C-alpha positions as a printed NumPy array, in Angstrom:
array([[  -7.744, -165.81 ,  -37.365],
       [  -8.322, -165.945,  -41.165],
       [ -11.7  , -164.189,  -40.831],
       [ -10.428, -161.542,  -38.718],
       [  -7.633, -160.629,  -41.492],
       [ -10.285, -160.889,  -44.099],
       [ -12.454, -158.184,  -42.331],
       [  -9.273, -155.868,  -41.88 ],
       [  -8.508, -156.135,  -45.324],
       [ -12.163, -155.171,  -46.238],
       [ -12.095, -152.341,  -43.732],
       [  -8.994, -150.922,  -45.106],
       [ -10.392, -151.2  ,  -48.652],
       [ -13.566, -149.285,  -47.572],
       [ -11.605, -146.59 ,  -46.162],
       [  -9.212, -146.435,  -49.213],
       [ -12.299, -146.071,  -51.649],
       [ -14.139, -143.425,  -49.36 ],
       [ -10.721, -141.201,  -49.482],
       [ -10.355, -141.758,  -53.256],
       [ -13.794, -140.833,  -53.69 ],
       [ -13.212, -137.412,  -51.851],
       [  -9.616, -137.21 ,  -53.019],
       [ -10.376, -133.601,  -54.502],
       [ -11.634, -132.431,  -50.76 ],
       [  -9.204, -134.382,  -48.305],
       [  -9.093, -132.848,  -45.081],
       [  -5.788, -130.684,  -45.612],
       [  -7.379, -127.794,  -43.859],
       [  -8.024, -129.675,  -40.297],
       [  -4.974, -128.015,  -39.348],
       [  -5.373, -124.319,  -38.202],
       [  -4.686, -122.153,  -41.276],
       [  -5.487, -118.438,  -41.72 ],
       [  -8.175, -117.887,  -44.104],
       [  -7.097, -116.041,  -47.416],
       [  -7.844, -112.687,  -47.716],
       [  -7.585, -109.958,  -50.506],
       [  -8.84 , -106.493,  -50.325],
       [ -12.377, -106.289,  -51.532],
       [ -13.601, -103.981,  -54.212],
       [ -17.348, -103.198,  -55.517],
       [ -18.599, -101.364,  -58.539],
       [ -19.201,  -97.797,  -58.113],
       [ -22.786,  -97.956,  -59.048],
       [ -24.812,  -97.527,  -55.784],
       [ -21.8  ,  -97.336,  -53.777],
       [ -21.312,  -93.842,  -52.053],
       [ -18.31 ,  -94.806,  -50.004],
       [ -16.529,  -97.912,  -49.408],
       [ -13.366,  -98.225,  -47.139],
       [ -11.299, -101.328,  -46.139],
       [  -8.13 ,  -99.412,  -44.744],
       [  -5.696, -101.826,  -46.29 ],
       [  -4.003,  -99.323,  -48.463],
       [  -1.772,  -97.243,  -46.48 ],
       [  -0.553,  -94.942,  -49.224],
       [  -4.016,  -93.653,  -49.831],
       [  -5.09 ,  -93.338,  -46.212],
       [  -3.749,  -89.922,  -45.414],
       [  -5.042,  -88.691,  -48.752],
       [  -8.544,  -89.921,  -47.924],
       [  -8.96 ,  -89.231,  -44.214],
       [  -8.659,  -85.962,  -42.532],
       [  -7.589,  -85.748,  -38.931],
       [  -9.116,  -83.055,  -37.047],
       [  -7.133,  -80.387,  -35.307],
       [ -10.08 ,  -78.41 ,  -33.868],
       [ -11.097,  -77.604,  -30.339],
       [ -14.262,  -78.476,  -28.369],
       [ -16.205,  -75.352,  -27.64 ],
       [ -17.332,  -74.473,  -23.986],
       [ -14.614,  -77.07 ,  -22.418],
       [ -11.437,  -76.314,  -20.225],
       [  -8.401,  -75.709,  -22.699],
       [  -6.633,  -78.867,  -21.523],
       [  -9.378,  -80.89 ,  -22.709],
       [ -10.633,  -78.985,  -25.675],
       [  -7.991,  -80.07 ,  -28.136],
       [  -8.703,  -82.737,  -30.482],
       [  -5.434,  -84.455,  -30.332],
       [  -6.549,  -88.224,  -29.897],
       [  -4.413,  -90.576,  -31.882],
       [  -5.542,  -92.734,  -34.716],
       [  -3.387,  -95.596,  -36.619],
       [  -3.842,  -98.267,  -39.113],
       [  -3.281, -101.723,  -37.53 ],
       [  -4.319, -105.528,  -37.931],
       [  -6.538, -106.767,  -35.43 ],
       [  -4.839, -107.964,  -32.275],
       [  -6.642, -111.475,  -32.096],
       [  -6.736, -113.729,  -35.164],
       [  -6.133, -111.156,  -37.898],
       [  -6.572, -111.992,  -41.65 ],
       [  -3.235, -111.829,  -43.527],
       [  -2.944, -108.175,  -45.074],
       [  -6.072, -106.919,  -43.422],
       [  -5.933, -103.657,  -41.454],
       [  -8.413, -101.199,  -39.924],
       [  -8.517,  -97.733,  -38.345],
       [  -7.7  ,  -97.91 ,  -34.606],
       [  -8.18 ,  -95.213,  -31.927],
       [  -4.76 ,  -95.298,  -30.189],
       [  -5.433,  -93.068,  -27.482],
       [  -7.537,  -93.109,  -24.273],
       [  -9.318,  -90.328,  -22.545],
       [  -8.731,  -87.737,  -25.36 ],
       [ -11.012,  -86.127,  -28.036],
       [ -10.27 ,  -87.623,  -31.212],
       [ -11.735,  -87.099,  -34.688],
       [ -11.379,  -88.252,  -38.09 ],
       [ -13.425,  -87.86 ,  -41.175],
       [ -13.649,  -88.421,  -44.999],
       [ -15.718,  -87.153,  -47.913],
       [ -18.156,  -89.443,  -49.731],
       [ -17.425,  -90.313,  -53.275],
       [ -20.563,  -88.506,  -54.083],
       [ -23.44 ,  -87.013,  -51.777],
       [ -26.221,  -89.189,  -50.805],
       [ -29.537,  -87.252,  -51.242],
       [ -32.717,  -88.586,  -49.57 ],
       [ -35.147,  -87.174,  -52.145],
       [ -33.754,  -89.418,  -54.793],
       [ -36.105,  -92.34 ,  -53.417],
       [ -33.323,  -94.637,  -52.727],
       [ -32.359,  -96.646,  -49.682],
       [ -29.79 ,  -95.906,  -47.485],
       [ -27.391,  -98.588,  -46.18 ],
       [ -24.786,  -97.988,  -43.422],
       [ -22.387, -100.686,  -42.515],
       [ -19.059, -101.13 ,  -40.442],
       [ -17.252, -103.235,  -38.087],
       [ -16.243, -102.527,  -34.519],
       [ -14.058, -104.693,  -32.105],
       [ -13.359, -103.467,  -28.565],
       [  -9.853, -104.996,  -28.398],
       [  -9.635, -104.274,  -24.732],
       [ -12.049, -104.199,  -21.702],
       [ -14.504, -101.29 ,  -22.324],
       [ -15.647,  -99.149,  -19.445],
       [ -16.877,  -95.867,  -20.94 ],
       [ -16.883,  -94.508,  -24.449],
       [ -18.521,  -94.585,  -27.989],
       [ -17.878,  -96.195,  -31.121],
       [ -20.726,  -94.427,  -33.367],
       [ -20.431,  -93.078,  -36.95 ],
       [ -21.465,  -89.763,  -38.042],
       [ -22.982,  -88.947,  -41.441],
       [ -22.084,  -85.404,  -41.997],
       [ -24.542,  -83.128,  -43.804],
       [ -23.487,  -81.81 ,  -46.997],
       [ -22.758,  -78.187,  -46.668],
       [ -20.169,  -75.453,  -46.503],
       [ -18.558,  -77.332,  -43.275],
       [ -17.653,  -80.289,  -45.25 ],
       [ -15.181,  -78.672,  -47.386],
       [ -12.586,  -78.23 ,  -44.233],
       [ -12.817,  -81.422,  -42.295],
       [  -9.824,  -80.086,  -40.195],
       [ -12.227,  -78.39 ,  -37.959],
       [ -14.782,  -81.288,  -37.586],
       [ -15.773,  -81.456,  -34.11 ],
       [ -19.245,  -82.098,  -31.967],
       [ -20.866,  -79.1  ,  -33.248],
       [ -20.452,  -80.025,  -36.903],
       [ -23.873,  -80.789,  -38.325],
       [ -24.803,  -84.313,  -39.067],
       [ -27.666,  -86.069,  -40.594],
       [ -27.731,  -89.526,  -38.794],
       [ -25.378,  -90.808,  -36.018],
       [ -25.38 ,  -94.799,  -35.671],
       [ -23.436,  -97.077,  -33.407],
       [ -22.818,  -98.627,  -30.215],
       [ -21.924,  -96.763,  -26.892],
       [ -21.296,  -97.674,  -23.235],
       [ -20.572,  -96.185,  -20.018],
       [ -20.422,  -98.307,  -16.684],
       [ -23.468, -100.595,  -16.614],
       [ -25.523,  -98.538,  -19.475],
       [ -24.843,  -99.634,  -23.101],
       [ -26.848,  -98.746,  -26.192],
       [ -26.897,  -98.544,  -29.891],
       [ -27.303,  -94.927,  -30.992],
       [ -29.657,  -93.974,  -33.868],
       [ -29.912,  -90.267,  -33.8  ],
       [ -31.748,  -87.958,  -36.623],
       [ -31.116,  -84.452,  -36.616],
       [ -34.282,  -83.354,  -37.929],
       [ -35.225,  -79.909,  -39.413],
       [ -38.611,  -78.539,  -38.445],
       [ -40.186,  -77.49 ,  -41.77 ],
       [ -42.121,  -74.637,  -40.262],
       [ -39.335,  -72.524,  -38.711],
       [ -35.985,  -74.471,  -39.854],
       [ -34.852,  -75.244,  -36.19 ],
       [ -33.068,  -78.357,  -35.652],
       [ -33.843,  -81.274,  -33.075],
       [ -32.165,  -84.397,  -32.106],
       [ -34.462,  -87.362,  -32.582],
       [ -33.176,  -90.309,  -30.408],
       [ -34.353,  -93.909,  -31.483],
       [ -35.395,  -95.79 ,  -28.346],
       [ -35.538,  -99.139,  -29.715],
       [ -32.039, -100.182,  -30.706],
       [ -30.076, -102.267,  -27.879],
       [ -27.229, -104.565,  -27.954],
       [ -25.75 , -107.371,  -25.85 ],
       [ -23.013, -106.622,  -23.301],
       [ -20.8  , -109.26 ,  -25.066],
       [ -20.243, -106.717,  -27.94 ],
       [ -18.013, -104.731,  -25.483],
       [ -16.243, -107.622,  -23.947],
       [ -15.368, -110.478,  -26.428],
       [ -12.897, -108.446,  -28.339],
       [ -14.303, -109.8  ,  -31.568],
       [ -15.512, -107.844,  -34.633],
       [ -19.015, -107.11 ,  -34.737],
       [ -21.004, -105.985,  -37.928],
       [ -23.522, -103.082,  -37.256],
       [ -25.743, -102.414,  -40.299],
       [ -28.765,  -99.771,  -40.417],
       [ -31.088,  -99.877,  -43.438],
       [ -33.395,  -96.652,  -43.845],
       [ -36.096,  -96.999,  -46.951],
       [ -37.762,  -94.491,  -48.65 ],
       [ -41.205,  -95.473,  -47.033],
       [ -39.581,  -94.543,  -43.654],
       [ -39.029,  -97.93 ,  -42.48 ],
       [ -35.618,  -98.662,  -41.091],
       [ -33.901, -102.157,  -39.616],
       [ -31.007, -102.738,  -37.394],
       [ -28.947, -105.861,  -37.987],
       [ -26.268, -107.196,  -35.617],
       [ -23.672, -109.477,  -37.17 ],
       [ -26.346, -109.737,  -40.179],
       [ -29.162, -110.909,  -37.722],
       [ -32.295, -108.733,  -37.625],
       [ -32.602, -107.024,  -34.294],
       [ -35.335, -104.394,  -34.641],
       [ -37.386, -102.953,  -37.448],
       [ -39.811,  -99.916,  -37.087],
       [ -40.977,  -96.735,  -38.479],
       [ -39.578,  -93.244,  -38.472],
       [ -42.875,  -91.608,  -38.147],
       [ -43.757,  -93.811,  -35.308],
       [ -44.69 ,  -91.846,  -32.099],
       [ -43.315,  -94.616,  -30.011],
       [ -40.032,  -95.331,  -31.784],
       [ -38.129,  -91.781,  -31.384],
       [ -38.05 ,  -89.187,  -28.235],
       [ -39.181,  -86.57 ,  -29.285],
       [ -41.291,  -87.929,  -32.097],
       [ -40.41 ,  -87.059,  -35.82 ],
       [ -43.726,  -85.27 ,  -35.912],
       [ -45.306,  -83.516,  -33.041],
       [ -48.809,  -84.454,  -31.799],
       [ -51.684,  -82.357,  -33.253],
       [ -53.03 ,  -81.587,  -29.873],
       [ -51.615,  -80.287,  -26.81 ],
       [ -52.217,  -79.805,  -23.265],
       [ -53.809,  -76.247,  -22.404],
       [ -51.566,  -75.007,  -19.681],
       [ -53.98 ,  -72.31 ,  -18.995],
       [ -56.916,  -74.683,  -18.207],
       [ -57.605,  -74.928,  -14.478],
       [ -59.757,  -77.449,  -12.459],
       [ -63.283,  -75.894,  -11.391],
       [ -63.714,  -75.533,   -7.747],
       [ -66.889,  -77.744,   -7.785],
       [ -65.157,  -80.803,   -9.548],
       [ -65.448,  -83.859,   -7.435],
       [ -62.954,  -86.613,   -8.273],
       [ -64.131,  -88.884,   -5.193],
       [ -65.775,  -91.942,   -6.602],
       [ -66.768,  -92.966,   -3.088],
       [ -67.907,  -91.085,    0.115],
       [ -68.652,  -91.808,    3.776],
       [ -72.296,  -92.777,    4.445],
       [ -73.757,  -89.905,    6.674],
       [ -76.731,  -91.534,    7.642],
       [ -74.725,  -94.554,    9.233],
       [ -74.622,  -94.863,   13.246],
       [ -72.087,  -96.498,   15.115],
       [ -73.65 ,  -99.78 ,   16.989],
       [ -74.102,  -99.676,   20.728],
       [ -72.081, -102.842,   21.385],
       [ -69.073, -101.38 ,   19.217],
       [ -66.163, -101.274,   21.853],
       [ -63.404,  -99.456,   20.485],
       [ -61.312,  -99.878,   23.914],
       [ -60.295, -103.416,   23.159],
       [ -56.64 , -103.87 ,   22.032],
       [ -55.772, -105.488,   18.699],
       [ -53.625, -107.936,   20.778],
       [ -53.552, -109.665,   23.965],
       [ -51.305, -112.074,   26.138],
       [ -51.867, -115.599,   25.375],
       [ -53.022, -117.005,   28.87 ],
       [ -52.554, -120.597,   27.704],
       [ -48.867, -120.487,   27.14 ],
       [ -46.163, -121.133,   29.617],
       [ -42.569, -120.437,   30.081],
       [ -40.159, -122.991,   28.59 ],
       [ -38.075, -125.056,   31.047],
       [ -34.878, -124.215,   29.639],
       [ -35.573, -120.544,   29.963],
       [ -32.755, -118.638,   31.994],
       [ -34.558, -115.689,   33.873],
       [ -31.502, -114.849,   35.787],
       [ -29.328, -114.707,   32.795],
       [ -28.959, -111.581,   30.649],
       [ -29.287, -111.572,   26.851],
       [ -26.245, -109.659,   26.33 ],
       [ -22.977, -109.431,   28.541],
       [ -19.993, -107.298,   28.174],
       [ -17.168, -108.542,   25.985],
       [ -14.236, -109.5  ,   28.189],
       [ -11.665, -109.729,   25.213],
       [ -12.214, -105.885,   24.303],
       [  -9.482, -103.653,   24.888],
       [  -9.978,  -99.821,   25.541],
       [  -8.541,  -97.962,   22.269],
       [  -5.465,  -96.134,   23.071],
       [  -6.713,  -92.764,   21.931],
       [  -9.933,  -92.981,   24.064],
       [ -10.386,  -89.737,   25.833],
       [ -12.794,  -89.932,   29.114],
       [ -13.137,  -86.008,   28.9  ],
       [ -14.238,  -86.115,   25.293],
       [ -15.603,  -89.612,   24.869],
       [ -17.146,  -90.365,   27.837],
       [ -16.208,  -93.422,   30.381],
       [ -15.365,  -96.35 ,   28.234],
       [ -17.21 ,  -99.402,   28.499],
       [ -16.52 , -102.721,   26.813],
       [ -19.001, -103.478,   23.932],
       [ -21.641, -105.963,   24.659],
       [ -22.064, -109.479,   22.851],
       [ -24.468, -112.324,   22.911],
       [ -24.535, -114.48 ,   26.066],
       [ -23.066, -117.652,   25.316],
       [ -25.162, -119.435,   27.968],
       [ -28.331, -118.69 ,   25.898],
       [ -27.075, -119.865,   22.778],
       [ -28.861, -123.339,   23.07 ],
       [ -31.66 , -122.233,   25.421],
       [ -35.05 , -121.028,   24.365],
       [ -34.109, -117.409,   25.894],
       [ -32.858, -115.441,   28.764],
       [ -33.879, -112.556,   30.937],
       [ -37.578, -111.697,   31.982],
       [ -40.083, -114.001,   30.337],
       [ -43.462, -112.804,   29.288],
       [ -46.647, -114.378,   27.572],
       [ -46.44 , -113.989,   23.752],
       [ -49.412, -111.868,   22.372],
       [ -52.316, -113.217,   20.334],
       [ -54.98 , -111.57 ,   18.226],
       [ -57.889, -110.321,   20.437],
       [ -61.022, -111.954,   19.369],
       [ -63.116, -108.873,   20.796],
       [ -61.119, -106.008,   18.832],
       [ -63.032, -104.013,   16.364],
       [ -61.117, -100.869,   15.933],
       [ -62.194,  -97.513,   15.487],
       [ -65.476,  -97.332,   13.841],
       [ -65.724,  -95.527,   10.687],
       [ -68.975,  -94.748,    8.408],
       [ -69.042,  -97.186,    5.326],
       [ -68.293,  -95.823,    1.899],
       [ -70.966,  -95.369,   -0.821],
       [ -71.103,  -94.337,   -4.333],
       [ -70.57 ,  -90.568,   -4.797],
       [ -73.711,  -89.261,   -6.657],
       [ -71.672,  -85.956,   -7.67 ],
       [ -68.658,  -88.055,   -8.905],
       [ -67.595,  -86.54 ,  -12.305],
       [ -64.181,  -88.474,  -12.899],
       [ -60.486,  -87.603,  -12.72 ],
       [ -59.992,  -84.165,  -14.093],
       [ -57.592,  -83.601,  -16.699],
       [ -56.891,  -80.147,  -18.579],
       [ -58.359,  -79.907,  -22.052],
       [ -56.555,  -80.334,  -25.346],
       [ -56.118,  -77.572,  -27.921],
       [ -54.517,  -77.478,  -31.187],
       [ -50.92 ,  -77.526,  -31.338],
       [ -49.604,  -74.254,  -32.913],
       [ -46.235,  -75.882,  -33.692],
       [ -47.729,  -78.885,  -35.5  ],
       [ -46.45 ,  -80.143,  -38.739],
       [ -46.329,  -83.656,  -40.517],
       [ -43.036,  -84.181,  -42.327],
       [ -43.41 ,  -87.512,  -44.344],
       [ -39.861,  -87.16 ,  -45.521],
       [ -37.9  ,  -86.136,  -42.438],
       [ -34.326,  -86.747,  -44.075],
       [ -35.286,  -84.899,  -47.368],
       [ -33.347,  -81.777,  -46.179],
       [ -30.321,  -83.459,  -44.885],
       [ -28.151,  -84.951,  -47.729],
       [ -24.956,  -86.595,  -46.602],
       [ -21.671,  -85.267,  -47.849],
       [ -18.923,  -87.05 ,  -45.376],
       [ -18.795,  -89.584,  -42.756],
       [ -16.546,  -89.158,  -39.547],
       [ -15.725,  -90.604,  -35.997],
       [ -15.885,  -88.069,  -33.313],
       [ -15.175,  -89.697,  -30.059],
       [ -13.91 ,  -89.777,  -26.702],
       [ -13.364,  -92.88 ,  -24.69 ],
       [ -11.511,  -94.306,  -21.527],
       [ -10.592,  -97.161,  -23.359],
       [  -8.294,  -97.27 ,  -26.615],
       [  -7.741,  -99.922,  -29.106],
       [ -11.255,  -99.404,  -30.598],
       [ -10.936, -101.13 ,  -34.041],
       [ -12.948,  -99.838,  -37.022],
       [ -13.185, -101.58 ,  -40.481],
       [ -14.988, -102.155,  -43.9  ],
       [ -17.141,  -99.082,  -43.737],
       [ -19.863,  -98.726,  -46.766],
       [ -22.424,  -96.348,  -47.529],
       [ -24.659,  -97.72 ,  -50.274],
       [ -28.317,  -97.572,  -51.82 ],
       [ -28.784, -101.493,  -51.972],
       [ -28.505, -103.973,  -49.282],
       [ -26.981, -106.505,  -51.757],
       [ -23.704, -104.097,  -51.767],
       [ -23.486, -104.234,  -48.117],
       [ -24.146, -108.159,  -48.061],
       [ -21.471, -108.726,  -50.869],
       [ -19.212, -106.174,  -48.929],
       [ -19.417, -108.412,  -45.797],
       [ -19.139, -111.573,  -47.683],
       [ -15.759, -110.37 ,  -48.793],
       [ -14.638, -109.03 ,  -45.268],
       [ -16.459, -109.518,  -42.064],
       [ -17.45 , -113.196,  -42.946],
       [ -13.975, -114.063,  -43.563],
       [ -13.02 , -112.628,  -40.167],
       [ -15.754, -114.59 ,  -38.558],
       [ -14.433, -117.89 ,  -40.423],
       [ -11.077, -117.067,  -39.616],
       [ -11.778, -116.727,  -35.848],
       [ -13.599, -119.927,  -35.541],
       [ -10.654, -121.858,  -37.393],
       [  -8.002, -120.116,  -34.93 ],
       [  -9.831, -120.767,  -31.708],
       [ -11.301, -124.248,  -32.351],
       [  -9.442, -127.57 ,  -31.075],
       [  -8.24 , -130.261,  -33.35 ],
       [ -11.231, -132.033,  -32.69 ],
       [ -13.378, -128.929,  -33.563],
       [ -11.306, -128.704,  -36.632],
       [ -12.174, -132.391,  -37.598],
       [ -15.879, -131.913,  -36.836],
       [ -15.957, -128.705,  -38.889],
       [ -14.301, -130.32 ,  -41.879],
       [ -16.564, -133.294,  -41.622],
       [ -19.607, -130.903,  -41.689],
       [ -18.152, -129.301,  -44.803],
       [ -17.773, -132.828,  -46.309],
       [ -20.801, -134.947,  -45.284],
       [ -19.632, -138.25 ,  -46.859],
       [ -16.997, -138.407,  -44.395],
       [ -19.739, -139.18 ,  -41.977],
       [ -20.229, -142.644,  -43.719],
       [ -16.654, -143.623,  -43.608],
       [ -16.679, -142.824,  -39.735],
       [ -19.707, -145.316,  -39.459],
       [ -18.278, -147.917,  -41.537],
       [ -14.828, -147.768,  -39.599],
       [ -16.902, -148.042,  -36.254],
       [ -18.63 , -150.864,  -37.477],
       [ -15.842, -152.852,  -38.65 ],
       [ -13.912, -152.09 ,  -35.741],
       [ -16.847, -153.396,  -33.239],
       [ -16.994, -156.448,  -35.472],
       [ -13.673, -157.213,  -35.364],
       [ -13.502, -156.887,  -31.576],
       [ -16.594, -158.952,  -31.067],
       [ -15.105, -161.895,  -33.151],
       [ -11.595, -161.688,  -31.617],
       [ -13.177, -161.936,  -28.222],
       [ -15.441, -165.026,  -29.192],
       [ -12.478, -166.692,  -31.054],
       [ -10.174, -166.298,  -27.755],
       [ -13.201, -167.485,  -25.696],
       [ -13.525, -170.597,  -27.716],
       [  -9.779, -171.604,  -28.049],
       [  -9.712, -171.266,  -24.319],
       [ -12.517, -173.533,  -23.422],
       [ -11.263, -175.892,  -25.964],
       [  -7.698, -176.229,  -24.226],
       [  -9.495, -176.548,  -20.961],
       [ -11.553, -179.517,  -22.159],
       [  -8.478, -181.238,  -23.417],
       [  -6.489, -180.717,  -20.41 ],
       [  -9.154, -181.917,  -18.001],
       [  -8.121, -184.938,  -15.967],
       [ -10.7  , -188.169,  -15.821],
       [ -10.371, -191.653,  -13.868],
       [ -10.502, -193.389,  -17.296],
       [  -7.389, -194.837,  -18.767],
       [  -5.673, -193.162,  -21.418],
       [  -4.126, -195.347,  -24.105],
       [  -0.748, -194.377,  -25.118],
       [  -1.082, -194.06 ,  -28.95 ],
       [   2.071, -193.257,  -30.818],
       [   1.227, -190.18 ,  -33.031],
       [   2.033, -190.17 ,  -36.748],
       [   5.148, -187.949,  -37.14 ],
       [   6.171, -186.612,  -40.398],
       [   9.55 , -186.782,  -41.729],
       [  10.635, -183.078,  -41.198],
       [   9.304, -183.572,  -37.723],
       [  11.265, -186.65 ,  -37.03 ],
       [  14.419, -184.848,  -38.449],
       [  13.748, -181.993,  -36.061],
       [  13.205, -184.319,  -33.019],
       [  16.247, -186.154,  -33.828],
       [  18.584, -183.236,  -33.867],
       [  16.765, -181.875,  -30.379],
       [  17.389, -185.498,  -28.919],
       [  21.23 , -185.324,  -30.005],
       [  21.567, -182.121,  -28.353],
       [  20.214, -183.313,  -25.18 ],
       [  22.506, -186.683,  -25.335],
       [  25.661, -184.345,  -25.758],
       [  25.075, -182.452,  -22.541],
       [  26.97 , -183.696,  -19.638],
       [  24.636, -185.266,  -16.772],
       [  25.026, -188.018,  -14.441],
       [  23.369, -191.401,  -15.794],
       [  21.452, -192.234,  -12.801],
       [  19.845, -188.743,  -12.823],
       [  19.041, -188.792,  -16.239],
       [  17.485, -192.273,  -16.162],
       [  15.3  , -191.173,  -13.017],
       [  14.234, -188.093,  -15.011],
       [  13.42 , -190.334,  -18.166],
       [  11.216, -192.846,  -15.782],
       [   9.438, -189.731,  -14.275],
       [   8.543, -188.349,  -17.62 ],
       [   7.636, -191.773,  -18.928],
       [   4.879, -191.999,  -15.857],
       [   3.705, -188.463,  -16.769],
       [   3.064, -189.448,  -20.322],
       [   1.178, -192.325,  -19.475],
       [  -1.009, -190.378,  -17.114],
       [  -1.771, -187.015,  -19.263],
       [  -1.671, -187.287,  -23.112],
       [   0.472, -184.71 ,  -24.682],
       [  -0.044, -183.182,  -27.867],
       [   1.301, -184.675,  -31.049],
       [   3.167, -181.78 ,  -31.693],
       [   5.075, -182.138,  -28.697],
       [   5.655, -186.086,  -28.588],
       [   9.257, -187.223,  -29.418],
       [  10.391, -190.603,  -30.2  ],
       [  12.902, -191.815,  -27.518],
       [  16.245, -193.263,  -28.71 ],
       [  17.605, -196.181,  -26.653]])
């Protein structure tokens, strides 16, 4: 017992020392608490637009709602009357953090804001577009993409922002039914004739969970001066490519140098057959075309349980003629047929016929064998000619400076949440912005949604020294359990050995009793003597007790001195 107490004291001392060592980082945040948040700010250098939507007083001044009408659409649907609001996230929001929310469904909605300064692609700088999206309700159909509006006269009056407003880049997620994608569209100006063509990137994709998990996701697009581009989702690289690649955009940024001559016609003597029949071949005399491909198997016989007299289908006696059945219009009604139950456990019913087998004499219709065509010229294709509309634009965005950004959307689902938009010329600005915003939301989400056990694991991972404490506690506990079990087992074995009966005589040894024990025993005997009892029964009990003491030695602590 003393060893157990000693080990327990050592375990407590180790735990106290470990907690004292990590006193500055005691696990007080194991309980679920919201991650602290303050509205972010960045230096103006290299940042063209940054919006966190936390300042309600400046929202109405900075963001302009469109009251335009969608051209070429019915009057009832043409008006941009969708509603926008500034609200917190519905699930696990940060305290004092707000975002822009599309608050109406099945309505055209548009809202925009000017950049602090225009972004020009001829400056040789990188373009970084980044913003958050959270689909807070089950999303069935609608987009959540951001348009970067081309600098020009239309930017001066954003109340007329609509789907025809010129933009330089459109970027963001979109889904309708089973189809989901991430748009990256460039409105490219043809340097030869100044016509505008939308070039759609074919490579950006996203997981379906973005539209169903109701969490904020971070979309980032980086376009560099060397025409390379990268798409990141939640700070993880999804795809990187080249604007000038013929495979990345449809149609390609630059048209092909050569095109098919539509006026070219295949010559009449052009032979595309690689093989032709051998005209010199003759059908053999023994070739019999009359033999069938399959013949009855004469070796087969009808199974013993086959019921030839029973039909395979019988009328359904449980069927009832419909009340609206008209014999004149529908004909005489007959009950539908069902499978004959008598045939269910049989090999078959009805007339039996031998199964067919492959005819070994069958050769089929004779044809002349094929040989190589000496006049074969290959598959004909029209010739290529120089493309009269060819151009090579090595800076496809040079003529499309950005003056504003905006959301121009139509969605069946509402409650689409946007937040923390940034337009910059350096990726480090976007990374710093996400550290102050999106990463805090992600951390808060993990804290709020985790269990108590998960919170302990998280805190332990943040403070690895606690693993050593857990190991010591477990080790000490195991040692204590082993020692306790072994000690109990030994004591039990000792008691059993001492109480075991034998045939050997046992001497009645008077144990040595201390003065204190003698006084206690004397008091107990006096209490016994004071009880009223029959003298004869008491003497009998004393004699019986004396007999038992002679047979089994009692413990010295339990032996008493008799008083006559």
